[in-house]
Residue frames as a rotation matrix with the C-alpha (Angstrom) as fourth column:
MET 1
0.575 0.818 -0.010 0.00
0.818 -0.575 -0.008 -0.03
-0.012 -0.003 -1.000 0.02
ALA 2
-0.350 -0.717 0.603 1.55
0.724 -0.616 -0.312 3.28
0.595 0.327 0.734 -1.13
MET 3
-0.145 0.253 -0.956 1.55
0.772 -0.576 -0.270 6.37
-0.619 -0.777 -0.112 1.06
ASP 4
-0.299 0.036 0.954 0.16
0.787 -0.556 0.268 9.42
0.540 0.830 0.138 -0.55
TRP 5
-0.292 0.172 -0.941 -0.50
0.617 -0.718 -0.322 13.06
-0.731 -0.675 0.104 0.24
ALA 6
0.691 0.398 0.604 -2.23
0.684 -0.629 -0.369 15.99
0.233 0.668 -0.707 -1.41
ALA 7
-0.312 -0.935 0.170 0.60
0.781 -0.355 -0.515 18.57
0.541 -0.028 0.840 -1.77
ALA 8
-0.110 0.423 0.900 -1.67
-0.147 -0.902 0.406 21.28
0.983 -0.087 0.162 -0.45
ASP 9
0.834 0.541 -0.104 -2.17
-0.059 0.274 0.960 19.35
0.548 -0.795 0.261 2.78
LEU 10
0.407 -0.768 -0.494 1.54
0.872 0.488 -0.040 19.24
0.272 -0.414 0.869 3.59
ALA 11
0.747 -0.316 -0.584 3.44
0.122 -0.799 0.589 21.85
-0.653 -0.512 -0.558 5.64
GLU 12
0.835 -0.440 -0.329 6.04
-0.524 -0.454 -0.721 23.67
0.168 0.774 -0.610 3.60
ARG 13
-0.087 -0.913 0.398 8.95
-0.973 0.164 0.163 22.00
-0.214 -0.373 -0.903 5.50
ASP 14
-0.014 0.155 0.988 7.48
-0.204 0.967 -0.154 18.63
-0.979 -0.204 0.018 5.02
LEU 15
0.937 0.338 0.084 6.88
0.045 0.123 -0.991 19.07
-0.345 0.933 0.101 1.28
TYR 16
0.483 -0.844 -0.232 10.47
-0.845 -0.380 -0.376 20.17
0.229 0.378 -0.897 0.93
LYS 17
-0.232 -0.615 0.754 11.77
-0.758 0.600 0.256 17.10
-0.609 -0.512 -0.605 2.91
LEU 18
0.449 0.383 0.807 9.84
0.157 0.856 -0.493 14.72
-0.880 0.348 0.324 0.57
LEU 19
0.992 0.059 -0.112 10.98
-0.097 -0.212 -0.973 16.36
-0.081 0.976 -0.204 -2.57
VAL 20
0.362 -0.926 -0.110 14.62
-0.898 -0.315 -0.306 16.75
0.249 0.210 -0.946 -1.81
ASN 21
-0.237 -0.425 0.874 14.70
-0.708 0.691 0.144 13.18
-0.665 -0.585 -0.465 -0.55
THR 22
0.304 0.521 0.798 13.14
0.228 0.773 -0.592 11.62
-0.925 0.362 0.117 -3.58
VAL 23
0.996 -0.068 0.065 14.12
0.040 -0.321 -0.946 13.75
0.085 0.945 -0.317 -6.65
LEU 24
0.486 -0.847 0.217 17.71
-0.412 -0.002 0.911 12.42
-0.771 -0.532 -0.350 -6.68
PRO 25
-0.249 -0.681 -0.689 20.44
0.836 -0.510 0.202 13.26
-0.489 -0.526 0.696 -7.49
ARG 26
0.895 0.447 -0.004 20.14
0.389 -0.784 -0.483 16.93
-0.219 0.430 -0.876 -8.37
PRO 27
0.047 -0.855 0.516 22.84
0.865 -0.224 -0.449 18.61
0.500 0.467 0.729 -10.41
ILE 28
0.353 -0.066 -0.933 24.48
0.690 -0.656 0.307 21.66
-0.632 -0.752 -0.186 -8.63
ALA 29
0.435 -0.198 0.879 24.87
0.568 -0.696 -0.438 25.07
0.698 0.690 -0.191 -10.20
LEU 30
0.034 -0.504 -0.863 27.43
0.833 -0.463 0.303 27.15
-0.552 -0.729 0.404 -8.42
VAL 31
0.534 0.387 0.752 26.15
0.792 -0.541 -0.283 30.42
0.297 0.746 -0.595 -9.98
THR 32
-0.515 -0.678 -0.524 28.36
0.712 -0.679 0.179 33.53
-0.477 -0.281 0.833 -10.35
THR 33
0.565 0.684 0.461 26.72
0.801 -0.590 -0.105 36.98
0.200 0.429 -0.881 -10.92
VAL 34
-0.745 -0.666 -0.036 27.89
0.657 -0.724 -0.211 40.56
0.115 -0.181 0.977 -10.81
ASN 35
0.211 0.811 -0.546 25.94
0.767 -0.483 -0.421 43.56
-0.605 -0.330 -0.724 -9.60
ALA 36
0.883 0.159 0.441 25.65
0.421 -0.683 -0.597 47.03
0.206 0.713 -0.670 -11.42
GLU 37
0.772 -0.635 0.030 28.75
-0.597 -0.708 0.377 48.24
-0.219 -0.309 -0.926 -9.53
GLY 38
0.283 -0.743 -0.607 30.86
-0.710 0.264 -0.653 45.26
0.645 0.616 -0.453 -10.64
ARG 39
-0.372 -0.414 0.831 30.96
-0.907 0.351 -0.231 43.30
-0.196 -0.840 -0.507 -7.46
ALA 40
-0.335 0.172 -0.927 30.80
-0.519 0.787 0.334 39.50
0.787 0.592 -0.174 -7.98
ASN 41
-0.019 0.419 0.908 28.91
-0.950 0.276 -0.148 36.88
-0.313 -0.865 0.392 -6.03
ALA 42
-0.600 -0.097 -0.794 28.89
-0.449 0.862 0.234 33.12
0.662 0.497 -0.561 -5.98
ALA 43
-0.300 0.573 0.763 26.09
-0.822 0.249 -0.511 30.90
-0.483 -0.781 0.396 -4.53
PRO 44
-0.992 -0.078 -0.095 25.10
-0.112 0.893 0.437 27.14
0.051 0.444 -0.894 -5.10
PHE 45
-0.147 0.989 -0.008 21.75
-0.929 -0.141 -0.342 25.95
-0.340 -0.042 0.939 -6.12
SER 46
-0.935 -0.157 0.318 20.48
-0.053 0.948 0.312 22.37
-0.351 0.275 -0.895 -6.60
PHE 47
0.265 0.954 0.137 16.98
0.341 0.041 -0.939 23.35
-0.902 0.296 -0.314 -7.81
PHE 48
0.046 -0.447 -0.894 18.65
-0.782 -0.572 0.246 23.55
-0.621 0.688 -0.376 -11.29
ASN 49
0.043 -0.149 0.988 18.88
0.498 0.860 0.108 21.65
-0.866 0.488 0.111 -14.62
VAL 50
-0.943 -0.224 -0.245 19.37
-0.166 -0.324 0.932 22.02
-0.288 0.919 0.268 -18.30
PHE 51
-0.167 0.983 -0.074 16.08
-0.304 -0.123 -0.945 22.63
-0.938 -0.135 0.320 -19.88
SER 52
0.890 0.327 0.318 16.60
0.188 0.372 -0.909 22.19
-0.416 0.868 0.270 -23.67
HIS 53
-0.180 -0.981 0.078 19.41
0.566 -0.038 0.823 22.27
-0.804 0.192 0.562 -26.26
ALA 54
-0.857 -0.034 0.515 17.63
0.476 -0.438 0.762 24.21
0.199 0.898 0.392 -29.05
PRO 55
0.382 -0.761 0.525 17.69
-0.396 -0.648 -0.651 26.84
0.835 0.041 -0.548 -27.83
PRO 56
-0.222 -0.599 -0.769 20.17
0.502 0.606 -0.617 25.90
0.836 -0.523 0.167 -25.09
LEU 57
0.190 0.492 0.850 18.46
-0.490 -0.702 0.516 26.79
0.851 -0.514 0.108 -21.85
VAL 58
-0.699 -0.315 -0.642 18.98
0.432 0.530 -0.730 26.28
0.570 -0.788 -0.234 -18.17
VAL 59
0.383 0.844 0.375 16.52
0.008 -0.409 0.912 26.79
0.924 -0.346 -0.163 -15.33
LEU 60
-0.801 -0.588 -0.112 17.28
0.183 -0.062 -0.981 27.98
0.570 -0.807 0.157 -11.72
GLY 61
0.409 0.901 -0.146 15.02
0.475 -0.073 0.877 27.89
0.779 -0.428 -0.458 -8.79
ILE 62
-0.693 -0.693 0.199 16.05
0.280 -0.513 -0.812 30.70
0.664 -0.507 0.549 -6.39
GLU 63
0.334 0.739 -0.585 14.32
0.862 0.011 0.506 31.03
0.381 -0.673 -0.634 -3.02
GLY 64
0.379 -0.146 0.914 14.22
-0.197 -0.978 -0.074 34.47
0.904 -0.152 -0.400 -1.33
ARG 65
-0.692 -0.721 0.029 15.98
-0.089 0.045 -0.995 35.18
0.716 -0.691 -0.095 1.99
VAL 66
0.173 0.701 -0.692 14.38
0.773 0.338 0.536 34.37
0.610 -0.628 -0.483 5.33
GLY 67
0.667 -0.011 -0.745 14.28
0.574 -0.631 0.523 37.79
-0.476 -0.776 -0.414 6.95
GLY 68
-0.314 -0.806 -0.502 16.31
0.192 -0.572 0.798 40.78
-0.930 0.154 0.334 5.81
ALA 69
-0.558 0.014 -0.830 16.52
-0.703 -0.541 0.463 41.62
-0.442 0.841 0.312 2.15
PRO 70
0.444 0.821 0.359 13.74
-0.539 0.564 -0.626 39.78
-0.716 0.084 0.693 0.22
LEU 71
0.944 -0.096 -0.316 15.96
-0.234 0.482 -0.844 38.76
0.233 0.871 0.433 -2.68
LYS 72
0.516 -0.850 0.106 19.23
0.548 0.423 0.722 36.79
-0.659 -0.314 0.684 -2.52
ASP 73
0.012 -0.656 -0.755 22.21
-0.324 -0.716 0.618 38.48
-0.946 0.238 -0.221 -4.16
THR 74
-0.767 -0.276 0.580 22.06
0.366 0.554 0.748 36.08
-0.527 0.786 -0.324 -7.11
MET 75
0.050 0.885 0.462 18.53
0.988 0.023 -0.151 37.13
-0.145 0.465 -0.874 -8.03
ARG 76
0.639 0.181 -0.748 19.11
0.243 -0.970 -0.027 40.72
-0.730 -0.164 -0.663 -7.40
ASN 77
-0.310 -0.827 -0.470 22.17
-0.283 -0.392 0.875 40.73
-0.908 0.404 -0.113 -9.61
ILE 78
-0.626 0.212 0.751 20.40
0.720 0.527 0.451 38.79
-0.299 0.823 -0.482 -12.43
ARG 79
0.511 0.859 -0.015 17.64
0.808 -0.486 -0.334 41.43
-0.294 0.159 -0.943 -12.39
ALA 80
0.563 -0.300 -0.770 20.27
-0.129 -0.952 0.276 44.22
-0.816 -0.056 -0.575 -12.56
THR 81
-0.302 -0.826 -0.475 22.58
-0.670 -0.171 0.723 42.83
-0.678 0.536 -0.502 -15.30
GLY 82
0.577 0.697 -0.425 20.53
-0.774 0.301 -0.557 40.04
-0.260 0.650 0.714 -17.03
CYS 83
0.344 -0.503 -0.793 23.29
-0.452 0.651 -0.610 37.42
0.823 0.568 -0.004 -16.92
PHE 84
0.557 -0.259 0.790 24.83
-0.702 0.361 0.613 34.72
-0.444 -0.896 0.019 -14.78
VAL 85
-0.173 -0.636 -0.752 27.30
-0.788 0.547 -0.281 31.85
0.590 0.545 -0.596 -15.06
VAL 86
0.880 0.382 0.283 26.55
-0.474 0.746 0.468 28.29
-0.033 -0.546 0.837 -14.07
ASN 87
-0.211 -0.964 -0.165 29.71
-0.885 0.260 -0.387 26.74
0.416 0.064 -0.907 -12.84
LEU 88
0.669 0.440 -0.598 29.31
-0.260 0.893 0.367 22.95
0.696 -0.090 0.712 -12.42
VAL 89
0.335 -0.458 0.823 30.75
-0.942 -0.148 0.301 21.44
-0.016 -0.877 -0.481 -9.29
ASP 90
0.273 -0.331 -0.903 33.30
-0.137 0.916 -0.377 18.44
0.952 0.227 0.205 -9.27
ARG 91
0.676 0.045 -0.736 34.52
0.609 0.528 0.592 16.70
0.415 -0.848 0.329 -6.22
ALA 92
-0.362 -0.905 -0.224 37.53
0.896 -0.271 -0.352 18.97
0.258 -0.328 0.909 -5.78
LEU 93
-0.666 0.121 0.736 35.30
-0.016 -0.989 0.149 22.09
0.746 0.088 0.660 -5.70
VAL 94
0.216 0.896 -0.387 32.86
0.574 0.204 0.793 20.91
0.790 -0.394 -0.470 -3.02
GLU 95
-0.141 -0.310 -0.940 34.76
0.981 -0.169 -0.092 22.47
-0.131 -0.936 0.328 -0.04
ALA 96
-0.965 -0.246 -0.088 34.89
0.227 -0.957 0.182 25.81
-0.129 0.155 0.979 -1.70
MET 97
-0.477 0.856 0.197 31.33
0.086 -0.178 0.980 25.51
0.875 0.485 0.011 -2.74
GLN 98
0.189 0.468 -0.863 30.38
0.896 0.277 0.346 24.94
0.401 -0.839 -0.367 1.00
VAL 99
-0.610 -0.404 -0.681 32.07
0.656 -0.740 -0.149 28.22
-0.444 -0.538 0.717 1.90
CYS 100
-0.947 0.275 0.167 29.87
-0.068 -0.678 0.732 29.98
0.314 0.682 0.661 -0.75
THR 101
-0.088 0.972 -0.218 26.73
0.572 0.228 0.788 28.79
0.815 -0.055 -0.576 1.09
ILE 102
-0.460 -0.126 -0.879 27.72
0.876 -0.222 -0.427 30.86
-0.142 -0.967 0.213 4.14
ASP 103
0.609 0.703 0.367 25.49
0.708 -0.691 0.147 33.91
0.357 0.171 -0.919 4.78
PHE 104
-0.390 -0.907 -0.156 28.40
0.910 -0.354 -0.217 36.36
0.142 -0.227 0.964 4.92
PRO 105
0.220 0.389 -0.894 28.04
0.371 -0.882 -0.293 40.04
-0.902 -0.267 -0.338 5.97
ASP 106
0.929 0.336 0.156 27.81
0.266 -0.312 -0.912 42.30
-0.257 0.889 -0.379 2.97
ASP 107
0.638 -0.738 -0.220 31.41
-0.751 -0.659 0.033 43.49
-0.170 0.144 -0.975 3.34
VAL 108
-0.084 -0.699 0.710 32.78
-0.392 0.678 0.622 39.96
-0.916 -0.226 -0.331 2.92
ASP 109
0.018 0.016 -1.000 33.75
-0.997 0.076 -0.016 38.61
0.075 0.997 0.018 -0.55
GLU 110
0.547 0.184 0.816 32.65
-0.471 0.874 0.119 34.99
-0.692 -0.449 0.565 -0.37
ILE 111
0.943 -0.301 -0.142 34.60
0.032 0.505 -0.863 34.08
0.331 0.809 0.485 -3.65
ALA 112
0.004 -0.974 0.224 37.87
-0.562 -0.188 -0.806 35.32
0.827 -0.123 -0.548 -2.06
ALA 113
0.125 0.091 0.988 36.86
-0.972 0.209 0.104 33.55
-0.198 -0.974 0.114 1.21
ALA 114
0.849 0.352 0.395 36.55
-0.269 0.930 -0.250 30.38
-0.455 0.106 0.884 -0.65
GLY 115
-0.094 -0.992 0.087 39.89
-0.190 0.104 0.976 30.80
-0.977 0.075 -0.198 -2.24
LEU 116
0.323 0.275 0.905 38.46
0.764 0.488 -0.421 30.70
-0.558 0.828 -0.053 -5.76
ALA 117
-0.712 -0.576 -0.401 39.98
0.098 -0.648 0.756 32.43
-0.695 0.498 0.518 -8.72
THR 118
0.421 0.906 -0.029 37.75
0.196 -0.122 -0.973 34.00
-0.885 0.404 -0.229 -11.30
ALA 119
-0.757 -0.515 0.402 38.07
0.540 -0.147 0.828 34.51
-0.368 0.844 0.390 -15.13
PRO 120
-0.582 0.554 -0.596 36.15
-0.512 -0.819 -0.261 37.07
-0.632 0.153 0.760 -17.11
GLY 121
0.238 0.754 0.613 33.16
0.314 0.537 -0.783 36.04
-0.919 0.379 -0.109 -19.12
VAL 122
-0.745 -0.546 0.382 33.65
0.497 -0.072 0.865 36.03
-0.445 0.834 0.325 -22.85
SER 123
-0.526 0.663 0.533 29.97
0.523 -0.243 0.817 37.06
0.671 0.708 -0.219 -23.81
ILE 124
0.583 0.813 0.013 28.65
0.448 -0.334 0.829 38.45
0.678 -0.477 -0.559 -20.53
ALA 125
0.244 -0.482 0.842 29.71
-0.528 -0.794 -0.301 40.59
0.813 -0.371 -0.448 -17.69
ALA 126
0.836 0.162 0.524 29.55
-0.543 0.373 0.752 37.97
-0.074 -0.914 0.400 -14.93
PRO 127
-0.146 -0.986 -0.078 32.76
-0.988 0.149 -0.035 36.15
0.046 0.072 -0.996 -14.06
ARG 128
0.611 0.228 -0.758 33.50
-0.260 0.962 0.079 32.53
0.748 0.149 0.647 -14.19
LEU 129
0.661 -0.439 0.608 35.12
-0.570 0.234 0.788 30.22
-0.488 -0.868 -0.096 -11.59
ALA 130
0.101 -0.671 -0.735 38.33
-0.956 0.138 -0.257 29.02
0.274 0.729 -0.627 -13.10
ALA 131
-0.731 -0.482 0.482 38.36
-0.626 0.756 -0.192 25.87
-0.272 -0.442 -0.855 -10.96
SER 132
0.235 0.907 0.350 35.01
-0.484 0.421 -0.767 24.65
-0.843 0.011 0.538 -12.34
PRO 133
-0.619 -0.471 0.629 35.26
0.277 0.619 0.735 21.92
-0.735 0.629 -0.253 -15.03
VAL 134
-0.465 0.440 0.768 32.36
0.825 -0.100 0.556 23.32
0.321 0.892 -0.317 -16.90
GLN 135
-0.584 0.162 -0.796 31.18
0.319 -0.856 -0.408 26.93
-0.747 -0.491 0.448 -17.04
LEU 136
-0.257 0.602 0.756 28.08
0.961 0.080 0.263 27.98
0.098 0.795 -0.599 -18.86
GLU 137
-0.942 0.018 -0.336 27.68
0.029 -0.990 -0.135 31.70
-0.335 -0.137 0.932 -19.59
CYS 138
-0.331 0.920 0.212 23.96
0.944 0.325 0.061 32.58
-0.013 0.220 -0.975 -19.60
ARG 139
-0.933 0.199 0.301 21.78
-0.155 -0.974 0.166 35.42
0.326 0.108 0.939 -20.48
GLU 140
-0.622 0.776 0.109 18.37
0.039 0.169 -0.985 35.78
-0.782 -0.608 -0.135 -18.67
THR 141
-0.857 0.466 0.219 15.59
0.318 0.145 0.937 34.84
0.404 0.873 -0.273 -20.89
VAL 142
0.089 0.934 0.346 12.64
-0.241 -0.317 0.917 35.14
0.966 -0.165 0.197 -18.56
SER 143
-0.950 -0.272 -0.155 12.17
0.086 0.251 -0.964 35.22
0.301 -0.929 -0.215 -14.73
LEU 144
0.064 0.998 -0.029 8.94
0.030 0.028 0.999 34.34
0.998 -0.064 -0.028 -12.92
SER 145
-0.748 -0.157 0.645 8.06
-0.615 -0.201 -0.762 35.23
0.249 -0.967 0.054 -9.36
LEU 146
-0.239 0.545 -0.804 6.38
-0.061 0.818 0.572 32.33
0.969 0.185 -0.162 -7.67
GLY 147
0.442 0.545 -0.713 4.25
0.581 0.432 0.690 32.22
0.684 -0.719 -0.125 -4.55
THR 148
0.996 0.038 0.076 5.57
-0.043 -0.544 0.838 33.20
0.073 -0.838 -0.541 -1.19
ARG 149
0.552 -0.832 -0.058 9.09
0.297 0.132 0.946 33.76
-0.779 -0.539 0.320 0.18
ASN 150
0.484 -0.391 -0.783 10.16
-0.671 -0.740 -0.045 35.57
-0.561 0.548 -0.621 -2.95
ARG 151
-0.078 -0.460 0.885 10.78
0.347 0.819 0.456 32.40
-0.935 0.342 0.096 -5.01
ASN 152
0.321 0.091 -0.943 11.82
-0.757 -0.574 -0.313 32.97
-0.570 0.814 -0.115 -8.50
LEU 153
0.501 -0.156 0.852 12.19
0.510 0.848 -0.145 30.74
-0.699 0.507 0.504 -11.57
VAL 154
0.194 -0.535 -0.822 15.00
-0.596 -0.730 0.335 31.91
-0.780 0.425 -0.460 -13.84
VAL 155
0.708 -0.070 0.703 15.40
0.535 0.702 -0.470 30.67
-0.460 0.709 0.534 -17.44
GLY 156
0.271 -0.725 -0.633 18.75
-0.481 -0.672 0.563 31.54
-0.834 0.152 -0.531 -18.97
GLU 157
0.997 -0.029 -0.066 20.04
-0.047 0.429 -0.902 30.92
0.054 0.903 0.427 -22.51
ILE 158
0.361 -0.931 0.041 23.63
0.375 0.186 0.908 29.52
-0.854 -0.313 0.417 -22.69
VAL 159
0.957 -0.030 -0.289 25.59
-0.248 -0.606 -0.756 31.79
-0.153 0.795 -0.587 -24.94
HIS 160
0.152 -0.939 -0.309 29.13
-0.733 0.103 -0.672 30.38
0.663 0.328 -0.673 -24.31
ILE 161
0.995 0.102 -0.021 30.41
-0.073 0.830 0.553 27.03
0.073 -0.548 0.833 -22.92
HIS 162
0.030 -0.985 0.173 33.89
-0.916 -0.096 -0.390 26.55
0.401 -0.147 -0.904 -21.22
ILE 163
0.992 0.125 -0.031 35.11
-0.103 0.911 0.400 22.94
0.078 -0.393 0.916 -20.51
ARG 164
0.477 -0.845 0.241 38.39
-0.567 -0.087 0.819 22.07
-0.671 -0.527 -0.521 -18.95
ASP 165
0.032 -0.544 -0.839 41.12
-0.951 0.242 -0.194 20.82
0.308 0.804 -0.509 -21.28
GLY 166
-0.836 -0.528 -0.150 41.47
-0.494 0.843 -0.212 17.10
0.238 -0.103 -0.966 -21.52
ILE 167
-0.517 0.752 0.408 37.79
-0.222 0.343 -0.913 16.35
-0.827 -0.563 -0.010 -20.82
VAL 168
0.636 0.770 -0.056 36.36
-0.211 0.104 -0.972 16.55
-0.742 0.630 0.229 -24.34
ASP 169
-0.266 -0.732 0.627 37.84
0.509 0.446 0.736 14.80
-0.819 0.515 0.254 -27.41
GLU 170
-0.915 -0.209 -0.346 37.83
-0.163 -0.592 0.789 16.00
-0.369 0.778 0.508 -30.99
ARG 171
-0.642 0.766 -0.026 34.37
0.420 0.380 0.825 14.29
0.642 0.518 -0.565 -31.57
LEU 172
-0.348 0.526 0.776 32.94
-0.703 -0.694 0.155 16.30
0.620 -0.492 0.611 -28.63
HIS 173
0.403 0.396 -0.826 32.69
0.246 0.822 0.514 13.09
0.882 -0.410 0.233 -26.54
VAL 174
0.264 -0.240 0.934 32.93
-0.776 -0.628 0.058 13.88
0.573 -0.740 -0.352 -22.84
ASP 175
-0.388 -0.451 -0.803 35.00
0.217 0.803 -0.556 11.80
0.896 -0.390 -0.214 -20.42
ILE 176
0.534 0.729 0.428 32.69
-0.230 -0.362 0.903 11.79
0.814 -0.581 -0.025 -17.43
ASP 177
0.573 -0.390 -0.721 35.31
0.797 0.472 0.378 10.20
0.193 -0.791 0.581 -15.10
LYS 178
-0.550 -0.809 0.207 37.61
0.768 -0.587 -0.256 13.23
0.329 0.018 0.944 -15.80
LEU 179
-0.161 0.616 0.771 34.52
-0.016 -0.783 0.622 15.51
0.987 0.088 0.136 -15.34
ASP 180
-0.612 -0.208 -0.763 33.99
0.615 0.481 -0.625 13.98
0.497 -0.852 -0.166 -11.80
LEU 181
-0.408 0.537 0.738 30.89
-0.414 -0.830 0.374 15.98
0.813 -0.153 0.561 -11.11
VAL 182
-0.950 0.207 -0.235 28.88
0.308 0.472 -0.826 15.70
-0.060 -0.857 -0.512 -7.86
GLY 183
-0.367 0.882 0.296 25.14
0.017 -0.312 0.950 15.80
0.930 0.354 0.099 -7.32
ARG 184
-0.596 0.225 0.771 22.98
-0.776 -0.406 -0.482 16.77
0.204 -0.886 0.417 -4.33
LEU 185
-0.665 0.400 -0.630 21.33
0.388 0.907 0.166 14.11
0.638 -0.134 -0.758 -2.29
HIS 186
0.358 0.877 -0.322 18.98
0.773 -0.084 0.629 14.57
0.524 -0.474 -0.708 0.62
GLY 187
0.710 0.186 0.679 18.83
-0.008 -0.962 0.272 17.55
0.704 -0.199 -0.682 2.95
ALA 188
0.944 -0.331 -0.003 21.37
0.021 0.051 0.998 16.39
-0.331 -0.942 0.055 5.48
ASP 189
0.500 -0.767 -0.402 24.36
-0.781 -0.600 0.174 17.53
-0.375 0.227 -0.899 3.41
TRP 190
0.057 -0.425 0.903 24.93
0.190 0.893 0.408 14.33
-0.980 0.148 0.132 1.42
TYR 191
0.176 -0.192 -0.965 26.36
-0.913 -0.398 -0.087 14.26
-0.368 0.897 -0.245 -2.18
VAL 192
0.597 -0.053 0.801 26.95
0.276 0.950 -0.144 11.57
-0.753 0.307 0.582 -4.77
THR 193
-0.368 -0.736 -0.568 29.57
-0.524 -0.341 0.780 11.26
-0.768 0.585 -0.261 -7.50
LEU 194
0.387 0.491 -0.780 29.32
-0.917 0.116 -0.382 9.89
-0.097 0.863 0.495 -10.96
ARG 195
-0.538 -0.843 -0.027 31.43
-0.843 0.536 0.052 6.78
-0.029 0.051 -0.998 -10.22
ASP 196
-0.683 0.390 0.617 28.59
0.135 0.898 -0.418 4.31
-0.717 -0.202 -0.667 -9.70
ARG 197
-0.100 0.687 -0.719 26.65
-0.868 -0.413 -0.274 3.88
-0.486 0.597 0.638 -12.91
PHE 198
-0.310 -0.026 0.950 25.33
0.202 0.975 0.093 1.22
-0.929 0.221 -0.297 -15.27
HIS 199
-0.850 0.060 -0.523 24.43
-0.501 -0.400 0.768 0.99
-0.163 0.915 0.370 -19.05
ALA 200
-0.249 0.851 0.462 20.95
0.393 0.525 -0.755 0.33
-0.885 -0.007 -0.466 -20.24
PRO 201
-0.955 -0.262 0.140 20.71
0.220 -0.305 0.927 0.60
-0.199 0.916 0.349 -24.08
ARG 202
-0.389 0.841 -0.376 17.63
-0.670 -0.538 -0.511 2.32
-0.632 0.053 0.773 -25.50
LEU 203
-0.403 0.340 0.850 15.18
0.432 0.889 -0.150 -0.12
-0.807 0.307 -0.505 -27.15
THR 204
-0.839 0.350 -0.417 13.68
-0.541 -0.454 0.708 0.11
0.058 0.819 0.570 -30.63
PHE 205
0.157 0.964 0.214 10.18
-0.942 0.211 -0.261 -1.18
-0.297 -0.161 0.941 -31.27
ASP 206
0.504 0.042 -0.862 11.47
-0.537 0.798 -0.275 -4.20
0.676 0.601 0.425 -33.16
GLY 207
-0.669 -0.728 -0.152 13.92
-0.232 0.398 -0.888 -4.98
0.706 -0.559 -0.435 -30.30
TRP 208
-0.575 0.484 0.659 11.13
-0.798 -0.156 -0.582 -4.67
-0.179 -0.861 0.476 -27.81
ARG 209
0.455 0.838 -0.300 8.89
-0.890 0.421 -0.175 -6.93
-0.021 0.347 0.938 -29.80
ARG 210
0.085 -0.509 -0.856 11.54
-0.360 0.786 -0.503 -9.52
0.929 0.351 -0.117 -30.10
GLN 211
-0.895 -0.423 0.139 12.05
-0.259 0.241 -0.935 -9.64
0.362 -0.873 -0.325 -26.32
ALA 212
-0.440 0.816 0.375 8.33
-0.834 -0.216 -0.508 -9.64
-0.334 -0.536 0.775 -25.70
GLN 213
0.416 0.616 -0.669 7.29
-0.862 0.501 -0.075 -12.40
0.290 0.608 0.739 -28.11
PRO 214
0.425 -0.268 0.865 7.73
-0.437 0.776 0.455 -16.06
-0.792 -0.572 0.213 -26.94
ASP 215
-0.525 -0.665 -0.532 10.01
-0.825 0.245 0.508 -18.31
-0.208 0.706 -0.677 -28.95
SER 216
-0.228 0.401 -0.888 9.04
-0.596 0.664 0.452 -21.71
0.770 0.632 0.088 -30.30
GLU 217
-0.539 -0.059 -0.840 9.34
0.454 0.820 -0.349 -23.45
0.710 -0.569 -0.415 -26.96
GLY 218
0.560 0.824 -0.087 7.10
0.551 -0.292 0.782 -20.88
0.619 -0.486 -0.617 -25.14
GLU 219
0.029 -0.550 -0.835 9.97
0.927 -0.297 0.228 -19.09
-0.373 -0.781 0.502 -23.57
VAL 220
0.915 0.275 -0.295 10.35
0.181 -0.933 -0.310 -15.41
-0.360 0.230 -0.904 -23.84
SER 221
0.451 -0.801 0.393 13.15
0.849 0.248 -0.467 -14.60
0.277 0.544 0.792 -26.16
């Protein structure tokens, strides 16, 4: 017997708990932005994914602050400049990413505190994180304000892609072992790597039919 709930009947915290413990793993965007005065910011988000390839789009779910300023620096900067960089997180970048989660005072540069070097964007004003194996320069396409707590859904178009040397070959095949990305697991600060995986070839209709039809001895072929 399955347990079930109407989403509207769950408290916000309980709904969060169920979602982040079942929609797994979630890719991590360590997002860099810049404000109108040129000050950079970095913050990680796991309510994130690539949305399409034509056009190349990513989506970010950004929750507002609890108390204080209603918008996080990332959302405020995107509204001001219309751009951001998604820096994907590999295993070596996790500790620095954790520093970027700290709610620092306004006069503290979290990128410097994390010991991260930046590189200028090629097509946008926001900087990239040089240590990230994949950096996606994005321009804001549309942002939607959703519900309470100043939640925003941001859609960004990827305008420039940077991938660390040695990860992609001349045929644009990516070596995911060298990529070594991590994903977010449940809410108690657990993560997962790409090391445990299996291969499941996609079926054609003819292939599926051959598997489903019994052979001459009544066995499923």
